C-alpha positions, 0 to 999 in steps of 0.5 A: 490495458484499456479495460483490464479484468479485475476481481470483485466479490467472487467474480472476474469482470472487466474494470468498466463493469465493476461496481460497489454500492454507494453505502459501501463503507469504503466509499462512505468512510474510507473504512477499509484496508489495502495492500499492493504486491509487486510482481517481477516477471509475474513472480511476486516480490515478498508476497508472504510479507505483503499478505502478512501486513494485509492481515495485521491491518485487517486485524487492527481495525476489526475487519474479518479476513475473508480468505486464507493466505492460500486463497489470497494467492489463488485470487492474485494468480486468477487476476494476473493470469487474466491480464497477461502483464509482466512486471506489474502492481497487484492492488488488493482492497477489503472494505468492511462492507455494505451497511447503513451509514453509521460510524460504529461497526455494523453487525453481520456485514460481509467484507467487500474484496477487490483486486486489480493489476496495473503495469509496474513503471520502474524508475528511470536510469537517470532518476537512479543515478542522479536522484530526484528532488524532494521537499520537506513538509510537516507530518499532519497525518493521524497517529495510526500510520502503521495501519495501511488504510484506504483513507489516505487524505493526509498522504494525498495532501503531502503528495499534492504539496510535492506536485505543486512544488515541482518535485517528486516527493514530500519528505515529512517530519513530525516534531522535527524527526523524519517519519517518511514520504507521502508514499514512500519509506526513507533511508539515510546513509551516513558515515557507513551506517544505514539509518531508518526511522523506528518501526512504530505507529508514525510510519507505515513499515514498507516491505522493503524495510525488512529486506534492507535490514536482512541485507545489512545483516548479511553484509555486515552493514550497521543499521 
């Protein structure tokens, strides 16, 4: 995929030709929302739940949702069909749009919508069976981690700390309580019980969080 086809504001275009104005609030402020939908064999994994999280995040920061669920699904299908990948990650981003640089929300601005897809690289068999090395770090992010915002500087710094430590992931702690990784939810199995951090404003609830909860209920595993 040297130059994949992406969707930008109503148009399918090669990635190299996709441009947004420098005054887009996503560029200036990180004022936007994103979500990532995995597809296995071109079939979406819990697409409905991913879109519901996208809609919640948009509502939390006051960006009008530009499409219905059916329209979002159709746009995803267009990008998938244009690129011909099998296992893939469809990235969706919505910013508040282009406006004069001022901190407060601008009036009557049109959201910027961007969708692209990339190959999904699955964990290796070695990583799955032997595990991976991680490092603990203080969670210094803001207090609205439940919003899947594009402004990810705190997560980036945590990921870089892991990279500089020669490990795969940073596991973050706030006031000595585990929250999550730089880009992953964390679960712990202890004495036959699956433990997870509370679903609150201190973590971004991954879509697999709900899936694991459902599986525990169906299999009688304490959660």
